[in-house]
Structure formats: structure tokens, C-alpha cells
C-alpha positions in Angstrom: 60.6 99.4 64.4 62.8 96.4 65.0 66.2 95.7 66.3 69.2 95.7 63.9 72.2 94.1 65.4 73.3 92.3 68.4 76.0 94.4 70.2 77.1 92.5 73.4 76.1 89.7 75.9 76.6 90.4 79.6 77.4 88.1 82.3 77.5 89.3 86.0 80.2 87.8 88.2 81.6 88.0 91.6 85.3 87.7 91.0 86.0 90.2 88.3 89.8 89.6 87.9 89.5 85.8 87.9 87.0 86.0 85.2 89.0 88.5 83.3 92.0 86.1 83.5 89.8 83.4 82.0 88.5 85.1 78.9 92.1 86.9 78.2 94.4 84.1 79.0 92.5 80.8 78.6 90.1 81.8 75.7 92.5 84.4 74.1 90.1 87.2 73.9 90.9 90.9 73.6 90.1 93.2 76.4 88.7 96.3 74.6 87.8 98.6 77.7 87.1 98.7 81.3 84.7 101.4 83.0 82.4 102.2 85.6 78.8 102.3 84.6 76.5 105.2 85.7 74.9 103.0 88.3 78.4 102.0 89.7 79.0 98.5 88.2 82.5 97.7 86.7 82.3 96.6 83.2 85.0 94.7 81.1 84.2 94.3 77.3 86.0 91.5 75.5 86.0 90.5 71.7 87.0 87.5 69.9 89.3 88.1 66.9 86.7 87.4 64.1 83.7 88.6 65.9 81.9 91.8 65.9 79.7 91.1 69.1 81.2 91.8 72.4 81.0 90.2 75.8 80.5 92.4 78.8 81.6 91.1 82.1 79.9 92.9 84.9 80.8 93.1 88.6 78.1 94.9 90.7 78.1 93.7 94.3 75.3 96.0 95.2 72.8 93.8 93.4 73.7 90.6 95.5 75.7 87.5 94.7 75.9 86.5 91.3 74.8 83.0 90.5 74.7 81.0 87.3 72.1 78.0 87.4 73.7 74.8 85.7 73.0 74.5 82.0 71.2 77.8 81.9 73.2 79.6 79.3 76.5 79.3 77.4 78.7 81.0 74.9 80.0 79.0 71.9 83.5 79.9 70.3 85.0 78.4 67.3 88.6 77.0 67.6 90.9 75.6 65.0 91.8 72.6 67.0 90.0 71.4 70.2 92.8 69.1 71.3 95.5 71.9 71.3 93.0 74.3 73.0 92.3 71.6 75.7 96.0 71.3 76.3 96.5 75.0 76.6 93.4 75.5 78.8 94.2 72.6 81.0 97.8 74.1 81.6 96.1 77.2 83.0 93.8 75.1 85.3 90.7 74.8 83.2 90.4 71.4 81.7 87.5 70.5 79.4 84.4 69.6 81.4 82.8 67.5 78.5 84.0 66.1 75.2 85.4 66.4 72.7 82.7 64.6 70.7 82.0 64.4 67.0 78.8 65.8 65.7 76.6 64.4 62.8 78.2 67.0 60.4 81.8 65.7 61.5 82.5 68.8 63.5 84.0 68.4 67.1 82.4 70.1 70.1 83.7 70.2 73.8 82.8 72.1 76.9 84.9 74.1 79.3 83.6 75.8 82.6 84.5 79.3 83.1 84.7 80.8 86.5 81.5 80.9 88.5 79.7 78.0 86.4 79.2 79.8 83.1 79.7 77.2 80.3 81.8 77.8 77.2 81.1 75.5 74.1 84.1 75.0 71.8 83.5 74.0 68.2 86.0 72.8 65.7 84.4 72.7 62.3 84.8 69.7 60.1 
């Protein structure tokens, strides 16, 4: 038996509403649902417009303070225009943390820091 499909990626956070604002307003993801899990954590599920996989944001204070080690993990999203995205995100208080830079294939990449240290990669395909 083997797995068949990636369903979601979970990130645990301390400030659920600040993180939800970032995913909805800065990245433009759709909030699909909010619920309380059987163990008592609050979960919010987000989806990018052209993706099937979900992002689960989890707030579970009972398990201690959430902490993300620098450069441990990131999510990567395609954007049609990094320069336009950078203007939008900076206007909401989230400037790019690195880039943009051009890859060997001619695509552009940049990074932005989500709340609590999670890194987001932005890719504008050539």
C-alpha cells in the first residue's frame, strides 16, 4: 500500500488571526473552513486558486509555544508578477525579505516572511 495524494500541509502558529490575515489578504488565498479538532486545536484551511492541496493553520496553545527555526521550511507560490505582488504585500506591512532574483531558467524568485518566521517563496515563471 502507498499514499496516493498530498492533501494538506500544516503550520502551527501562536497568533491565529494575524496569520489568517496574511494568508487571506497578503497572499490572496481562500479560507475554506475553520473548525475545532477533536483534541481542541483551532484549524483554518486555505487554498490557492489553482491548487488542490490545502494549507492548514493550527492554533494549539496546549502544546506550547510554536517556533519556526530559520530556513527550516517554506511554501512556494506562483505569482504572475513579482514586482506587483511586492507592492501589494509591502502596502500591507509585508515587504519582500529577499529578491527578486532571476534563475538560470529566466524565472524570477523572491521571498517574503509570513508571521512567526515561516518563509514564503514567490515564483514568476519565465
